[in-house]
N, C-alpha and C positions, 0 to 999 in steps of 0.2 A: 495383321501379321501372319495369321494362320494361312490365309489364302495365298499370300506371297510365297511362303515356304512350301505349301502344298503344290503350287505350280512349279517351283524349282525342283521338287522331288519327282513329280510326274514327268517333267521334261527330261530330267536326268535318267529316269528309268528307261525311257524310250531310246536313249543313246547307249544304254548299257549300265547295269548295276551289278554288284557282287552279292550273291546269296550265299551265306555261310551257315553250315550245319556242323554240329559236333556230336560224336558218339565216342567210340574208342579212338577215333582219329578226327582231325578237323578237315573238312572238305569245303571247297568254294566253287561256285559256278557262276556263269554270266546269265542274267535274265534281261529281257527288254520288254516284257509284258507284265502288267500289274495294275492294280486298282488301289486307290486310297479313299477311305470314306468312313461312314458310320453304319454299323449293323448291330442289332441286339443291344442298343444303347452303349456301344463300345467303339472306340477308334479302331479301325481294321485296315490291314493291308492284305490284299488278295494276291497270291502268287500262283503261277501255273508251272508245274513240273511234269515232264513226260514220264510215263511208267518205265521206259527203258533207261532212264538216267540213274546213276549211282546215288545222286542226291535224293531221288525218290525213296530209295531203300533207307537212307539215313533219316529223312524226315519222318518216315513211318515209325521209327524207333525213338527219335529224340523229342518229337512233338514241340520243337521250338526252332527258331532261326534268327539270324540277323540279316538286315539288308543295308548295304553300304553303297552310297551313291556318289560318284565323282561328278563335279559340276564343270570341270575343265576337261579338255581333250588330251590330258597328259597320260592317261592310263589305257590308251587304245591297244597297245601290245598285250598288256596284262588281261584286258577284257577278252581279247581274241584267244589267248591261251586258255583261259578259264571257260571259254565257250566252245572250244574244239577238242579239249583233252579230257579224258575221264579220270576221276579220282580213283577208279579201280586200278588204273595203270600207273599213276604217278602222284606225287605230292605237289599239287599246284601252288601251294603256298611257297614251297622251296623253289620251284621252277620260276615263279614270277618275281620272287623277292619281296612280295607284299608284306607289310608289317601287321602282325596279329596284335590287336589291342583287346585286353580283357573287357568283356561286357559287364555291365553292372547288374542286370536282371536275369540273364540267361547264360548258358554255358558256351554257346557259339561265339567265336571271336568277331570283333569288328575289324574293318580294313582301315588302318591308320592313315593311309594316303587319301581317303575319301572325305567329302565335305558334309554329307548328311547321313545319319545312321538311325536305324530303327531296330529295336529289340522286340521280338514277338513270340508269343505262345500260341500254338495252333489250337483253335477252339472249334474248328469245323473243317470238313473236307467234302468235296463233291467230285466224284469220278465223272469225267466227260465220256459221253457215248456218241455214236454216230447220229442218233436221232435228235440230239440236242442242237445241231447246226443245220443251216440251209446247205444245199448241195454244193454251191459255189465255194463256201468256206471249207467244207469237207474235202473237196477235191484239191483246193489250193494248199491246205495245211496238213491234211491227214490222209493222203492217198495211200500211204503204207499202213494205216491203222494204228499208228503210234500216238495215241491220244494223251492229253494232259489230265492231271488231277488238280483241281482248284483247292488251294489251302488258304483258309481264312485265319489270319494271324492277328490276335489282339495285340495292339501296340502297348508294350509295357514301359518303353522308354524311347525318347527321341532326342537326338543331339545334332547340333549344327555348328560348324566352325564359325567363329566371329565373322561378321560381314566384311570387316576390313581385310580378312584373309581370303575372302572369295573374290 
């Protein structure tokens, strides 16, 4: 069962997932890169966020996040808005009309319309630098020098809608 749900989650992340962070305000952004696995004897999700993103500032303070993954293609508009609008400039929750659901283990909300949810506590970070990548990747993804930070989130809770709903 784990492998089936892990595949669903990883396939969903590639299509777009919602990363939510909460401090004084709640913010949400779209991600489509991530890893799911085990490190340090713990279940881990690795997310990558660019230094230039408002979410980066919030993650540095909150040290926790949620990841909500839609498995159907019904949230394309919302994913687009959350991937192209900054939380510095607007409340993306309000703009998209997405439903905030209280998480059980962290302060960041879950997205009610999604099918798979992860609640995570950040237990490690790794700043990306130019020397970490081969030149092709550097030129393709970081020609402007706006690198990512890797956040290693210990999975504290995982929830999936009942299969009949999927």
